[in-house]
N, C-alpha and C positions, 0 to 999 in steps of 0.2 A: 504494500500500500504506500509506504513512504517512498519507495523507489519510483513508483509511477507518478506520484505528486512532484517529486524532484525533476523527473523527465519533462513533465508538463510545464513546470515553472521554467526550466532551462529553455524549452522550446519557445515559450512566450517572450523570454528575455532576448533570445536570438532573433525572433521575428521583429521585435520592437527596435533592436539595433539596426537591422536591415532596413526597416522603414525609415528610420532617421537618416541613414546614409543615402537612401534614394531621395529623400526630401531635400537634402543638401545639394545633390547634383541637379535636381529640378530647379532649385533656387538659382543656381549658377546659370542654367540655361535660360531661365526667365530674365535674369539680369542682362544677358547678352541680347535677347530679343527686344527688351525695352531700350537698350542703348542703340540698337539698329533702327528701331522705330523713331527714336528721337533724332538721330542723324538724318533719316529720311525726311522727317517733318521740317527740320531746319533747312535742308537742301531745297525743299519745295516752297518754303516761305523765307526768302532772303530778307535780311533787314538792312541792306545797304542803303545809305543815304539817310538813315534815321539814327542819328547819334544821340548822345546824352543831352547835348544842347538843344536839339530839335524837340526832344521829348519834354524837356523842362519848359521850353517856350510854349508848346502846345498846352501843357498843364496850366501855365499861368494864364493863358488866353481863356481856357475853359473856366478857370476859377473866377476871372474877371467877369465873364459873361454871366455866370451863375450869381455872382454878387450883385450885378446890375439888375438881374431879374428879381432877386429878393428885395432889393431896395424899391423897385417899381411896384411890386406886389404890396409891400409894406406901406408905401405912400398911398396907394389906392385904398387899402383898408382903413388907413388913418383918416382919409378924406370922407369915406362913408361913415365912420364913427363920429366925426365932427358934425356932419350933416344931421345924423340921427339925434345927436345930443342937442343941437340947436332946435330941432323940431320938438323934442320932448320939453325943453325949457319953455318954448313958446306955448305949448299945450298947457303947461302948469300955470303960466302967467295969464292966460286968456280966461276971462270969467266964464263960468259954466253956462250962463244964459246966452252968450255970444258964440258958443261952439256950435258948429253945424256940419 
């Protein structure tokens, strides 16, 4: 009984070691495939002419545009709020019998 349990345990250990070894080799193959895919992608999408300066310039332009849009939207909302406030003050100051 003990001998058969020992043999089964040894077989399980051997199979797990073999599985880990196969997993390590498949990981290396996966790394090679991923590197090849990255090189292929970079070859198909060259980034010539787009340097660090151009990227920074475009980023600044995009940020300035967004800031301008936010200021425009804020000014519009402020104008609407001031108009509504004026209307509400006028309603409060107008006597009830003259409201219609």
